[in-house]
PDB file of N, H, CA, C and O in Angstrom:
ATOM      1  N   UNK A   1      -6.046  11.814  -3.687  1.00  0.00           N
ATOM      2  CA  UNK A   1      -6.932  11.814  -5.252  1.00  0.00           C
ATOM      3  C   UNK A   1      -6.085  12.692  -6.158  1.00  0.00           C
ATOM      4  O   UNK A   1      -6.006  12.622  -7.384  1.00  0.00           O
ATOM      5  N   UNK A   2      -5.511  13.472  -5.395  1.00  0.00           N
ATOM      6  H   UNK A   2      -5.575  13.529  -4.398  1.00  0.00           H
ATOM      7  CA  UNK A   2      -4.764  14.847  -6.416  1.00  0.00           C
ATOM      8  C   UNK A   2      -3.719  14.126  -7.541  1.00  0.00           C
ATOM      9  O   UNK A   2      -3.749  14.319  -8.756  1.00  0.00           O
ATOM     10  N   UNK A   3      -2.793  13.250  -6.808  1.00  0.00           N
ATOM     11  H   UNK A   3      -2.769  13.094  -5.821  1.00  0.00           H
ATOM     12  CA  UNK A   3      -1.906  12.472  -7.382  1.00  0.00           C
ATOM     13  C   UNK A   3      -2.367  11.520  -8.453  1.00  0.00           C
ATOM     14  O   UNK A   3      -1.893  11.344  -9.575  1.00  0.00           O
ATOM     15  N   UNK A   4      -3.280  11.008  -7.930  1.00  0.00           N
ATOM     16  H   UNK A   4      -3.665  11.151  -7.018  1.00  0.00           H
ATOM     17  CA  UNK A   4      -3.941   9.903  -9.205  1.00  0.00           C
ATOM     18  C   UNK A   4      -4.338  10.598 -10.071  1.00  0.00           C
ATOM     19  O   UNK A   4      -3.866  10.141 -11.112  1.00  0.00           O
ATOM     20  N   UNK A   5      -5.399  12.104 -10.443  1.00  0.00           N
ATOM     21  H   UNK A   5      -5.783  12.475  -9.597  1.00  0.00           H
ATOM     22  CA  UNK A   5      -5.980  12.720 -11.339  1.00  0.00           C
ATOM     23  C   UNK A   5      -4.584  12.891 -12.342  1.00  0.00           C
ATOM     24  O   UNK A   5      -4.536  12.969 -13.569  1.00  0.00           O
ATOM     25  N   UNK A   6      -3.485  12.917 -11.339  1.00  0.00           N
ATOM     26  H   UNK A   6      -3.524  12.853 -10.342  1.00  0.00           H
ATOM     27  CA  UNK A   6      -2.280  13.458 -12.411  1.00  0.00           C
ATOM     28  C   UNK A   6      -1.521  12.127 -13.122  1.00  0.00           C
ATOM     29  O   UNK A   6      -0.417  12.181 -13.663  1.00  0.00           O
ATOM     30  N   UNK A   7      -2.238  11.097 -13.017  1.00  0.00           N
ATOM     31  H   UNK A   7      -3.135  11.053 -12.577  1.00  0.00           H
ATOM     32  CA  UNK A   7      -1.354   9.872 -13.487  1.00  0.00           C
ATOM     33  C   UNK A   7      -1.438   9.476 -14.854  1.00  0.00           C
ATOM     34  O   UNK A   7      -2.572   9.668 -15.293  1.00  0.00           O
ATOM     35  N   UNK A   8      -0.680   9.012 -15.650  1.00  0.00           N
ATOM     36  H   UNK A   8       0.242   8.856 -15.294  1.00  0.00           H
ATOM     37  CA  UNK A   8      -1.409   9.250 -17.074  1.00  0.00           C
ATOM     38  C   UNK A   8      -1.651   7.583 -17.431  1.00  0.00           C
ATOM     39  O   UNK A   8      -0.693   6.816 -17.330  1.00  0.00           O
ATOM     40  N   UNK A   9      -2.701   7.195 -17.760  1.00  0.00           N
ATOM     41  H   UNK A   9      -3.478   7.819 -17.842  1.00  0.00           H
ATOM     42  CA  UNK A   9      -2.180   5.741 -18.278  1.00  0.00           C
ATOM     43  C   UNK A   9      -1.732   5.646 -19.658  1.00  0.00           C
ATOM     44  O   UNK A   9      -1.951   6.733 -20.194  1.00  0.00           O
ATOM     45  N   UNK A  10      -1.256   4.909 -20.384  1.00  0.00           N
ATOM     46  H   UNK A  10      -1.078   4.027 -19.948  1.00  0.00           H
ATOM     47  CA  UNK A  10      -0.580   4.766 -21.682  1.00  0.00           C
ATOM     48  C   UNK A  10      -1.078   4.074 -22.621  1.00  0.00           C
ATOM     49  O   UNK A  10      -2.298   4.157 -22.768  1.00  0.00           O
ATOM     50  N   UNK A  11      -0.468   3.381 -23.338  1.00  0.00           N
ATOM     51  H   UNK A  11       0.523   3.315 -23.219  1.00  0.00           H
ATOM     52  CA  UNK A  11      -0.396   2.058 -23.979  1.00  0.00           C
ATOM     53  C   UNK A  11      -0.528   0.601 -23.617  1.00  0.00           C
ATOM     54  O   UNK A  11       0.600   0.167 -23.385  1.00  0.00           O
ATOM     55  N   UNK A  12      -1.278  -0.156 -23.502  1.00  0.00           N
ATOM     56  H   UNK A  12      -2.194   0.197 -23.690  1.00  0.00           H
ATOM     57  CA  UNK A  12      -0.908  -1.671 -23.069  1.00  0.00           C
ATOM     58  C   UNK A  12       0.144  -2.475 -22.876  1.00  0.00           C
ATOM     59  O   UNK A  12       0.722  -2.593 -23.957  1.00  0.00           O
ATOM     60  N   UNK A  13       0.614  -3.011 -22.136  1.00  0.00           N
ATOM     61  H   UNK A  13       0.145  -2.915 -21.258  1.00  0.00           H
ATOM     62  CA  UNK A  13       2.243  -3.009 -22.011  1.00  0.00           C
ATOM     63  C   UNK A  13       2.057  -5.006 -21.882  1.00  0.00           C
ATOM     64  O   UNK A  13       1.048  -5.558 -21.445  1.00  0.00           O
ATOM     65  N   UNK A  14       3.128  -5.625 -22.315  1.00  0.00           N
ATOM     66  H   UNK A  14       3.948  -5.177 -22.670  1.00  0.00           H
ATOM     67  CA  UNK A  14       3.209  -7.327 -21.793  1.00  0.00           C
ATOM     68  C   UNK A  14       3.835  -7.326 -20.540  1.00  0.00           C
ATOM     69  O   UNK A  14       3.646  -8.234 -19.730  1.00  0.00           O
ATOM     70  N   UNK A  15       4.656  -6.251 -20.302  1.00  0.00           N
ATOM     71  H   UNK A  15       4.809  -5.514 -20.960  1.00  0.00           H
ATOM     72  CA  UNK A  15       5.560  -6.538 -18.908  1.00  0.00           C
ATOM     73  C   UNK A  15       4.660  -6.806 -18.079  1.00  0.00           C
ATOM     74  O   UNK A  15       3.569  -6.276 -17.868  1.00  0.00           O
ATOM     75  N   UNK A  16       5.130  -7.586 -17.658  1.00  0.00           N
ATOM     76  H   UNK A  16       6.016  -8.017 -17.829  1.00  0.00           H
ATOM     77  CA  UNK A  16       4.101  -7.930 -16.297  1.00  0.00           C
ATOM     78  C   UNK A  16       4.931  -8.357 -15.053  1.00  0.00           C
ATOM     79  O   UNK A  16       6.105  -8.515 -15.386  1.00  0.00           O
ATOM     80  N   UNK A  17       4.736  -8.577 -13.842  1.00  0.00           N
ATOM     81  H   UNK A  17       3.782  -8.449 -13.571  1.00  0.00           H
ATOM     82  CA  UNK A  17       5.765  -8.532 -12.902  1.00  0.00           C
ATOM     83  C   UNK A  17       4.695  -9.674 -11.469  1.00  0.00           C
ATOM     84  O   UNK A  17       3.552  -9.487 -11.052  1.00  0.00           O
ATOM     85  N   UNK A  18       5.611 -10.664 -11.137  1.00  0.00           N
ATOM     86  H   UNK A  18       6.539 -10.816 -11.476  1.00  0.00           H
ATOM     87  CA  UNK A  18       4.446 -11.430  -9.632  1.00  0.00           C
ATOM     88  C   UNK A  18       4.726 -10.355  -8.502  1.00  0.00           C
ATOM     89  O   UNK A  18       3.849 -10.055  -7.692  1.00  0.00           O
ATOM     90  N   UNK A  19       6.034  -9.769  -8.487  1.00  0.00           N
ATOM     91  H   UNK A  19       6.747 -10.013  -9.146  1.00  0.00           H
ATOM     92  CA  UNK A  19       6.365  -9.104  -6.605  1.00  0.00           C
ATOM     93  C   UNK A  19       6.452  -8.306  -6.451  1.00  0.00           C
ATOM     94  O   UNK A  19       7.104  -7.893  -5.492  1.00  0.00           O
ATOM     95  N   UNK A  20       5.678  -7.332  -7.538  1.00  0.00           N
ATOM     96  H   UNK A  20       5.148  -7.668  -8.317  1.00  0.00           H
ATOM     97  CA  UNK A  20       5.579  -5.874  -7.450  1.00  0.00           C
ATOM     98  C   UNK A  20       4.546  -5.485  -7.776  1.00  0.00           C
ATOM     99  O   UNK A  20       4.360  -5.091  -8.928  1.00  0.00           O
ATOM    100  N   UNK A  21       3.468  -5.488  -6.732  1.00  0.00           N
ATOM    101  H   UNK A  21       3.619  -5.808  -5.796  1.00  0.00           H
ATOM    102  CA  UNK A  21       1.993  -5.122  -7.116  1.00  0.00           C
ATOM    103  C   UNK A  21       1.574  -4.713  -5.671  1.00  0.00           C
ATOM    104  O   UNK A  21       1.712  -5.295  -4.595  1.00  0.00           O
ATOM    105  N   UNK A  22       0.908  -3.282  -6.075  1.00  0.00           N
ATOM    106  H   UNK A  22       0.796  -2.809  -6.949  1.00  0.00           H
ATOM    107  CA  UNK A  22       0.281  -2.711  -4.938  1.00  0.00           C
ATOM    108  C   UNK A  22      -1.307  -2.607  -5.305  1.00  0.00           C
ATOM    109  O   UNK A  22      -1.785  -2.503  -6.435  1.00  0.00           O
ATOM    110  N   UNK A  23      -1.958  -2.660  -4.138  1.00  0.00           N
ATOM    111  H   UNK A  23      -1.570  -2.744  -3.220  1.00  0.00           H
ATOM    112  CA  UNK A  23      -3.455  -2.213  -4.528  1.00  0.00           C
ATOM    113  C   UNK A  23      -4.070  -0.983  -3.618  1.00  0.00           C
ATOM    114  O   UNK A  23      -3.938  -0.987  -2.394  1.00  0.00           O
ATOM    115  N   UNK A  24      -4.840   0.201  -4.416  1.00  0.00           N
ATOM    116  H   UNK A  24      -4.947   0.204  -5.410  1.00  0.00           H
ATOM    117  CA  UNK A  24      -5.055   1.160  -3.187  1.00  0.00           C
ATOM    118  C   UNK A  24      -6.767   0.977  -3.365  1.00  0.00           C
ATOM    119  O   UNK A  24      -7.418   1.043  -4.408  1.00  0.00           O
ATOM    120  N   UNK A  25      -7.186   0.757  -2.144  1.00  0.00           N
ATOM    121  H   UNK A  25      -6.658   0.703  -1.297  1.00  0.00           H
ATOM    122  CA  UNK A  25      -8.433   0.618  -1.938  1.00  0.00           C
ATOM    123  C   UNK A  25      -9.241   2.171  -1.215  1.00  0.00           C
ATOM    124  O   UNK A  25      -8.948   2.902  -0.269  1.00  0.00           O
ATOM    125  N   UNK A  26     -10.319   2.158  -2.196  1.00  0.00           N
ATOM    126  H   UNK A  26     -10.557   1.564  -2.964  1.00  0.00           H
ATOM    127  CA  UNK A  26     -10.988   3.351  -1.363  1.00  0.00           C
ATOM    128  C   UNK A  26     -12.294   3.136  -0.869  1.00  0.00           C
ATOM    129  O   UNK A  26     -13.130   2.856  -1.729  1.00  0.00           O
ATOM    130  N   UNK A  27     -12.662   3.195   0.261  1.00  0.00           N
ATOM    131  H   UNK A  27     -11.983   3.423   0.960  1.00  0.00           H
ATOM    132  CA  UNK A  27     -14.033   2.963   0.680  1.00  0.00           C
ATOM    133  C   UNK A  27     -15.065   4.254   0.815  1.00  0.00           C
ATOM    134  O   UNK A  27     -15.136   5.078   1.726  1.00  0.00           O
ATOM    135  N   UNK A  28     -15.854   4.146  -0.424  1.00  0.00           N
ATOM    136  H   UNK A  28     -15.796   3.476  -1.164  1.00  0.00           H
ATOM    137  CA  UNK A  28     -17.168   5.189  -0.459  1.00  0.00           C
ATOM    138  C   UNK A  28     -17.955   4.969   0.851  1.00  0.00           C
ATOM    139  O   UNK A  28     -17.826   4.084   1.696  1.00  0.00           O
ATOM    140  N   UNK A  29     -18.960   6.207   0.779  1.00  0.00           N
ATOM    141  H   UNK A  29     -19.065   6.927   0.093  1.00  0.00           H
ATOM    142  CA  UNK A  29     -19.305   7.077   1.673  1.00  0.00           C
ATOM    143  C   UNK A  29     -20.610   5.923   2.205  1.00  0.00           C
ATOM    144  O   UNK A  29     -21.162   5.774   3.295  1.00  0.00           O
ATOM    145  N   UNK A  30     -20.806   5.093   0.608  1.00  0.00           N
ATOM    146  H   UNK A  30     -20.358   5.214  -0.278  1.00  0.00           H
ATOM    147  CA  UNK A  30     -22.098   4.324   0.863  1.00  0.00           C
ATOM    148  C   UNK A  30     -21.845   2.999   1.116  1.00  0.00           C
ATOM    149  O   UNK A  30     -22.666   2.085   1.196  1.00  0.00           O
ATOM    150  N   UNK A  31     -20.245   2.946   1.278  1.00  0.00           N
ATOM    151  H   UNK A  31     -19.578   3.688   1.213  1.00  0.00           H
ATOM    152  CA  UNK A  31     -20.140   1.481   1.630  1.00  0.00           C
ATOM    153  C   UNK A  31     -19.317   0.289   0.950  1.00  0.00           C
ATOM    154  O   UNK A  31     -18.797  -0.791   1.232  1.00  0.00           O
ATOM    155  N   UNK A  32     -19.638   1.638  -0.707  1.00  0.00           N
ATOM    156  H   UNK A  32     -20.060   2.515  -0.936  1.00  0.00           H
ATOM    157  CA  UNK A  32     -18.728  -0.100  -1.245  1.00  0.00           C
ATOM    158  C   UNK A  32     -17.172   0.663  -1.873  1.00  0.00           C
ATOM    159  O   UNK A  32     -16.978   1.876  -1.952  1.00  0.00           O
ATOM    160  N   UNK A  33     -16.398  -0.202  -2.183  1.00  0.00           N
ATOM    161  H   UNK A  33     -16.555  -1.187  -2.119  1.00  0.00           H
ATOM    162  CA  UNK A  33     -14.838  -0.688  -2.119  1.00  0.00           C
ATOM    163  C   UNK A  33     -14.590   0.139  -3.573  1.00  0.00           C
ATOM    164  O   UNK A  33     -15.348  -0.287  -4.444  1.00  0.00           O
ATOM    165  N   UNK A  34     -13.824   1.074  -3.967  1.00  0.00           N
ATOM    166  H   UNK A  34     -13.208   1.421  -3.259  1.00  0.00           H
ATOM    167  CA  UNK A  34     -12.904   1.002  -5.107  1.00  0.00           C
ATOM    168  C   UNK A  34     -11.623   0.872  -5.239  1.00  0.00           C
ATOM    169  O   UNK A  34     -10.842   1.621  -4.652  1.00  0.00           O
ATOM    170  N   UNK A  35     -11.176  -0.255  -6.156  1.00  0.00           N
ATOM    171  H   UNK A  35     -11.810  -0.864  -6.632  1.00  0.00           H
ATOM    172  CA  UNK A  35      -9.715  -0.156  -5.817  1.00  0.00           C
ATOM    173  C   UNK A  35      -9.247  -0.244  -7.502  1.00  0.00           C
ATOM    174  O   UNK A  35      -9.875  -0.583  -8.505  1.00  0.00           O
ATOM    175  N   UNK A  36      -7.772   0.256  -7.276  1.00  0.00           N
ATOM    176  H   UNK A  36      -7.262   0.531  -6.462  1.00  0.00           H
ATOM    177  CA  UNK A  36      -6.664   0.607  -8.603  1.00  0.00           C
ATOM    178  C   UNK A  36      -5.717  -0.625  -8.167  1.00  0.00           C
ATOM    179  O   UNK A  36      -5.517  -0.679  -6.954  1.00  0.00           O
ATOM    180  N   UNK A  37      -5.003  -1.783  -9.075  1.00  0.00           N
ATOM    181  H   UNK A  37      -5.166  -1.739 -10.061  1.00  0.00           H
ATOM    182  CA  UNK A  37      -4.035  -2.391  -9.013  1.00  0.00           C
ATOM    183  C   UNK A  37      -3.159  -2.316  -9.485  1.00  0.00           C
ATOM    184  O   UNK A  37      -3.510  -2.093 -10.644  1.00  0.00           O
ATOM    185  N   UNK A  38      -1.670  -2.344  -9.463  1.00  0.00           N
ATOM    186  H   UNK A  38      -1.385  -2.525  -8.522  1.00  0.00           H
ATOM    187  CA  UNK A  38      -0.949  -1.620  -9.854  1.00  0.00           C
ATOM    188  C   UNK A  38       0.291  -2.814 -10.037  1.00  0.00           C
ATOM    189  O   UNK A  38       0.479  -3.438  -8.993  1.00  0.00           O
ATOM    190  N   UNK A  39       0.834  -3.071 -10.757  1.00  0.00           N
ATOM    191  H   UNK A  39       0.681  -2.564 -11.605  1.00  0.00           H
ATOM    192  CA  UNK A  39       2.316  -4.264 -11.127  1.00  0.00           C
ATOM    193  C   UNK A  39       3.313  -2.924 -11.639  1.00  0.00           C
ATOM    194  O   UNK A  39       2.953  -2.144 -12.521  1.00  0.00           O
ATOM    195  N   UNK A  40       4.518  -2.832 -10.967  1.00  0.00           N
ATOM    196  H   UNK A  40       4.811  -3.465 -10.251  1.00  0.00           H
ATOM    197  CA  UNK A  40       5.949  -2.256 -10.895  1.00  0.00           C
ATOM    198  C   UNK A  40       5.142  -0.759 -11.090  1.00  0.00           C
ATOM    199  O   UNK A  40       6.010   0.053 -11.410  1.00  0.00           O
ATOM    200  N   UNK A  41       3.909  -0.141 -11.024  1.00  0.00           N
ATOM    201  H   UNK A  41       3.204  -0.801 -10.765  1.00  0.00           H
ATOM    202  CA  UNK A  41       3.647   1.010 -11.655  1.00  0.00           C
ATOM    203  C   UNK A  41       2.533   1.377 -12.604  1.00  0.00           C
ATOM    204  O   UNK A  41       1.863   2.406 -12.689  1.00  0.00           O
ATOM    205  N   UNK A  42       2.511  -0.129 -13.530  1.00  0.00           N
ATOM    206  H   UNK A  42       3.054  -0.965 -13.461  1.00  0.00           H
ATOM    207  CA  UNK A  42       1.875  -0.064 -13.995  1.00  0.00           C
ATOM    208  C   UNK A  42       0.456  -0.500 -13.827  1.00  0.00           C
ATOM    209  O   UNK A  42       0.296  -1.285 -12.892  1.00  0.00           O
ATOM    210  N   UNK A  43      -0.653  -0.168 -14.531  1.00  0.00           N
ATOM    211  H   UNK A  43      -0.524   0.470 -15.290  1.00  0.00           H
ATOM    212  CA  UNK A  43      -2.126  -0.132 -14.020  1.00  0.00           C
ATOM    213  C   UNK A  43      -2.407  -1.739 -14.764  1.00  0.00           C
ATOM    214  O   UNK A  43      -2.111  -2.189 -15.872  1.00  0.00           O
ATOM    215  N   UNK A  44      -3.237  -2.420 -13.371  1.00  0.00           N
ATOM    216  H   UNK A  44      -3.477  -2.055 -12.472  1.00  0.00           H
ATOM    217  CA  UNK A  44      -3.864  -3.707 -14.515  1.00  0.00           C
ATOM    218  C   UNK A  44      -5.198  -3.661 -14.065  1.00  0.00           C
ATOM    219  O   UNK A  44      -5.610  -3.501 -12.917  1.00  0.00           O
ATOM    220  N   UNK A  45      -5.667  -3.782 -14.858  1.00  0.00           N
ATOM    221  H   UNK A  45      -5.332  -3.911 -15.791  1.00  0.00           H
ATOM    222  CA  UNK A  45      -7.750  -3.370 -15.068  1.00  0.00           C
ATOM    223  C   UNK A  45      -7.875  -4.406 -15.865  1.00  0.00           C
ATOM    224  O   UNK A  45      -7.417  -4.345 -17.006  1.00  0.00           O
ATOM    225  N   UNK A  46      -8.635  -5.745 -15.316  1.00  0.00           N
ATOM    226  H   UNK A  46      -9.006  -5.795 -14.389  1.00  0.00           H
ATOM    227  CA  UNK A  46      -9.346  -6.694 -16.062  1.00  0.00           C
ATOM    228  C   UNK A  46      -8.027  -7.843 -16.878  1.00  0.00           C
ATOM    229  O   UNK A  46      -7.982  -8.427 -17.961  1.00  0.00           O
ATOM    230  N   UNK A  47      -7.315  -7.768 -15.973  1.00  0.00           N
ATOM    231  H   UNK A  47      -7.352  -7.294 -15.093  1.00  0.00           H
ATOM    232  CA  UNK A  47      -6.087  -8.654 -16.369  1.00  0.00           C
ATOM    233  C   UNK A  47      -5.436  -8.108 -17.504  1.00  0.00           C
ATOM    234  O   UNK A  47      -4.959  -8.884 -18.332  1.00  0.00           O
ATOM    235  N   UNK A  48      -5.358  -7.029 -17.641  1.00  0.00           N
ATOM    236  H   UNK A  48      -5.745  -6.399 -16.968  1.00  0.00           H
ATOM    237  CA  UNK A  48      -4.413  -6.196 -19.174  1.00  0.00           C
ATOM    238  C   UNK A  48      -3.787  -5.124 -18.102  1.00  0.00           C
ATOM    239  O   UNK A  48      -4.289  -4.479 -17.181  1.00  0.00           O
ATOM    240  N   UNK A  49      -2.625  -5.213 -18.573  1.00  0.00           N
ATOM    241  H   UNK A  49      -2.217  -5.737 -19.321  1.00  0.00           H
ATOM    242  CA  UNK A  49      -1.667  -4.264 -18.205  1.00  0.00           C
ATOM    243  C   UNK A  49      -1.270  -2.897 -18.725  1.00  0.00           C
ATOM    244  O   UNK A  49      -0.777  -3.024 -19.846  1.00  0.00           O
ATOM    245  N   UNK A  50      -1.301  -1.722 -18.348  1.00  0.00           N
ATOM    246  H   UNK A  50      -1.702  -1.618 -17.438  1.00  0.00           H
ATOM    247  CA  UNK A  50      -1.122  -0.718 -18.992  1.00  0.00           C
ATOM    248  C   UNK A  50       0.030   0.094 -18.471  1.00  0.00           C
ATOM    249  O   UNK A  50       0.179   0.123 -17.249  1.00  0.00           O
ATOM    250  N   UNK A  51       0.990   0.860 -19.356  1.00  0.00           N
ATOM    251  H   UNK A  51       0.869   0.837 -20.348  1.00  0.00           H
ATOM    252  CA  UNK A  51       1.717   1.534 -18.878  1.00  0.00           C
ATOM    253  C   UNK A  51       1.661   3.234 -18.143  1.00  0.00           C
ATOM    254  O   UNK A  51       0.739   3.891 -18.627  1.00  0.00           O
ATOM    255  N   UNK A  52       2.055   3.592 -17.644  1.00  0.00           N
ATOM    256  H   UNK A  52       2.804   3.058 -17.251  1.00  0.00           H
ATOM    257  CA  UNK A  52       1.628   4.310 -16.437  1.00  0.00           C
ATOM    258  C   UNK A  52       2.767   5.980 -16.235  1.00  0.00           C
ATOM    259  O   UNK A  52       3.892   5.731 -15.802  1.00  0.00           O
ATOM    260  N   UNK A  53       2.572   6.978 -16.427  1.00  0.00           N
ATOM    261  H   UNK A  53       1.657   7.180 -16.779  1.00  0.00           H
ATOM    262  CA  UNK A  53       3.364   7.757 -15.996  1.00  0.00           C
ATOM    263  C   UNK A  53       2.975   8.800 -14.872  1.00  0.00           C
ATOM    264  O   UNK A  53       1.844   9.236 -14.657  1.00  0.00           O
ATOM    265  N   UNK A  54       3.894   9.047 -14.343  1.00  0.00           N
ATOM    266  H   UNK A  54       4.813   8.693 -14.519  1.00  0.00           H
ATOM    267  CA  UNK A  54       3.469   9.760 -12.936  1.00  0.00           C
ATOM    268  C   UNK A  54       3.316   8.764 -11.522  1.00  0.00           C
ATOM    269  O   UNK A  54       3.124   9.330 -10.446  1.00  0.00           O
ATOM    270  N   UNK A  55       3.391   7.564 -11.570  1.00  0.00           N
ATOM    271  H   UNK A  55       3.547   7.105 -12.445  1.00  0.00           H
ATOM    272  CA  UNK A  55       3.272   6.202 -10.232  1.00  0.00           C
ATOM    273  C   UNK A  55       4.168   6.736  -9.123  1.00  0.00           C
ATOM    274  O   UNK A  55       3.870   6.890  -7.938  1.00  0.00           O
ATOM    275  N   UNK A  56       5.520   7.032  -9.836  1.00  0.00           N
ATOM    276  H   UNK A  56       5.763   6.907 -10.798  1.00  0.00           H
ATOM    277  CA  UNK A  56       6.095   7.780  -8.660  1.00  0.00           C
ATOM    278  C   UNK A  56       5.623   8.649  -7.853  1.00  0.00           C
ATOM    279  O   UNK A  56       5.869   8.685  -6.647  1.00  0.00           O
ATOM    280  N   UNK A  57       4.949   9.369  -8.432  1.00  0.00           N
ATOM    281  H   UNK A  57       4.750   9.339  -9.412  1.00  0.00           H
ATOM    282  CA  UNK A  57       4.572  10.871  -7.309  1.00  0.00           C
ATOM    283  C   UNK A  57       3.375  10.504  -6.561  1.00  0.00           C
ATOM    284  O   UNK A  57       3.270  11.019  -5.448  1.00  0.00           O
ATOM    285  N   UNK A  58       2.043   9.366  -7.127  1.00  0.00           N
ATOM    286  H   UNK A  58       2.128   8.948  -8.031  1.00  0.00           H
ATOM    287  CA  UNK A  58       1.810   8.946  -6.258  1.00  0.00           C
ATOM    288  C   UNK A  58       2.196   7.910  -5.043  1.00  0.00           C
ATOM    289  O   UNK A  58       1.554   7.528  -4.065  1.00  0.00           O
ATOM    290  N   UNK A  59       3.139   7.704  -5.384  1.00  0.00           N
ATOM    291  H   UNK A  59       3.661   8.015  -6.178  1.00  0.00           H
ATOM    292  CA  UNK A  59       3.965   6.484  -4.412  1.00  0.00           C
ATOM    293  C   UNK A  59       4.241   7.514  -3.089  1.00  0.00           C
ATOM    294  O   UNK A  59       3.941   7.340  -1.908  1.00  0.00           O
ATOM    295  N   UNK A  60       4.806   8.452  -3.629  1.00  0.00           N
ATOM    296  H   UNK A  60       5.049   8.593  -4.589  1.00  0.00           H
ATOM    297  CA  UNK A  60       5.503   9.794  -2.304  1.00  0.00           C
ATOM    298  C   UNK A  60       4.317  10.159  -1.629  1.00  0.00           C
ATOM    299  O   UNK A  60       4.293   9.924  -0.421  1.00  0.00           O
ATOM    300  N   UNK A  61       3.043  10.834  -2.298  1.00  0.00           N
ATOM    301  H   UNK A  61       3.062  11.025  -3.280  1.00  0.00           H
ATOM    302  CA  UNK A  61       2.422  11.188  -1.570  1.00  0.00           C
ATOM    303  C   UNK A  61       1.870  10.203  -0.392  1.00  0.00           C
ATOM    304  O   UNK A  61       1.604  10.626   0.733  1.00  0.00           O
ATOM    305  N   UNK A  62       1.714   8.684  -0.829  1.00  0.00           N
ATOM    306  H   UNK A  62       1.930   8.341  -1.743  1.00  0.00           H
ATOM    307  CA  UNK A  62       1.295   7.810   0.075  1.00  0.00           C
ATOM    308  C   UNK A  62       2.254   7.634   1.080  1.00  0.00           C
ATOM    309  O   UNK A  62       1.937   7.851   2.249  1.00  0.00           O
ATOM    310  N   UNK A  63       3.506   7.231   0.752  1.00  0.00           N
ATOM    311  H   UNK A  63       3.764   7.055  -0.198  1.00  0.00           H
ATOM    312  CA  UNK A  63       4.933   7.488   1.906  1.00  0.00           C
ATOM    313  C   UNK A  63       4.244   8.296   2.662  1.00  0.00           C
ATOM    314  O   UNK A  63       3.501   7.806   3.512  1.00  0.00           O
ATOM    315  N   UNK A  64       4.366   9.986   2.480  1.00  0.00           N
ATOM    316  H   UNK A  64       4.969  10.384   1.789  1.00  0.00           H
ATOM    317  CA  UNK A  64       4.275  11.016   3.010  1.00  0.00           C
ATOM    318  C   UNK A  64       3.559  10.924   3.590  1.00  0.00           C
ATOM    319  O   UNK A  64       3.940  11.222   4.722  1.00  0.00           O
ATOM    320  N   UNK A  65       1.836  10.455   3.559  1.00  0.00           N
ATOM    321  H   UNK A  65       1.527  10.212   2.640  1.00  0.00           H
ATOM    322  CA  UNK A  65       0.863  10.408   4.298  1.00  0.00           C
ATOM    323  C   UNK A  65       0.850   9.610   5.660  1.00  0.00           C
ATOM    324  O   UNK A  65       0.567   9.936   6.812  1.00  0.00           O
ATOM    325  N   UNK A  66       1.292   8.372   5.040  1.00  0.00           N
ATOM    326  H   UNK A  66       1.522   8.107   4.104  1.00  0.00           H
ATOM    327  CA  UNK A  66       1.919   7.291   6.383  1.00  0.00           C
ATOM    328  C   UNK A  66       2.518   7.703   7.247  1.00  0.00           C
ATOM    329  O   UNK A  66       2.184   7.604   8.428  1.00  0.00           O
ATOM    330  N   UNK A  67       3.877   8.439   6.681  1.00  0.00           N
ATOM    331  H   UNK A  67       4.149   8.519   5.722  1.00  0.00           H
ATOM    332  CA  UNK A  67       4.939   9.304   7.326  1.00  0.00           C
ATOM    333  C   UNK A  67       3.732   9.951   8.846  1.00  0.00           C
ATOM    334  O   UNK A  67       3.577   9.725  10.046  1.00  0.00           O
ATOM    335  N   UNK A  68       3.187  10.763   7.846  1.00  0.00           N
ATOM    336  H   UNK A  68       3.313  10.947   6.871  1.00  0.00           H
ATOM    337  CA  UNK A  68       2.423  11.923   8.889  1.00  0.00           C
ATOM    338  C   UNK A  68       1.986  11.338  10.210  1.00  0.00           C
ATOM    339  O   UNK A  68       2.112  11.765  11.358  1.00  0.00           O
ATOM    340  N   UNK A  69       1.384  10.133   9.677  1.00  0.00           N
ATOM    341  H   UNK A  69       1.282   9.786   8.745  1.00  0.00           H
ATOM    342  CA  UNK A  69       0.057   9.581  10.269  1.00  0.00           C
ATOM    343  C   UNK A  69       0.958   8.612  11.148  1.00  0.00           C
ATOM    344  O   UNK A  69       0.143   7.966  11.806  1.00  0.00           O
ATOM    345  N   UNK A  70       2.789   8.015  11.628  1.00  0.00           N
ATOM    346  H   UNK A  70       3.451   8.540  11.093  1.00  0.00           H
ATOM    347  CA  UNK A  70       3.073   7.582  12.201  1.00  0.00           C
ATOM    348  C   UNK A  70       3.072   6.005  11.991  1.00  0.00           C
ATOM    349  O   UNK A  70       3.193   5.302  12.994  1.00  0.00           O
ATOM    350  N   UNK A  71       2.905   5.251  10.399  1.00  0.00           N
ATOM    351  H   UNK A  71       2.806   5.821   9.584  1.00  0.00           H
ATOM    352  CA  UNK A  71       2.688   4.345   9.986  1.00  0.00           C
ATOM    353  C   UNK A  71       3.715   3.794   9.353  1.00  0.00           C
ATOM    354  O   UNK A  71       3.756   2.723   8.749  1.00  0.00           O
ATOM    355  N   UNK A  72       4.631   4.675   9.545  1.00  0.00           N
ATOM    356  H   UNK A  72       4.598   5.545  10.037  1.00  0.00           H
ATOM    357  CA  UNK A  72       5.848   4.243   8.490  1.00  0.00           C
ATOM    358  C   UNK A  72       7.110   4.340   9.092  1.00  0.00           C
ATOM    359  O   UNK A  72       8.123   4.057   8.451  1.00  0.00           O
TER     360      UNK A  72
END
């Protein structure tokens, strides 16, 4: 969450990718699931894509956590 809080969402972009998508899913205590969708590091929200800064940091944190858990 700390890495996500540092993610800066910028302007809308027309740059779209079909094969570089990632979804982060968070299950809340009440059972609801909250998701964030990214295409090549750009945030996808309501079928609109936004440039981001700091996506690489988010990926690094996820990779490190998966490695620590023996899942990578």
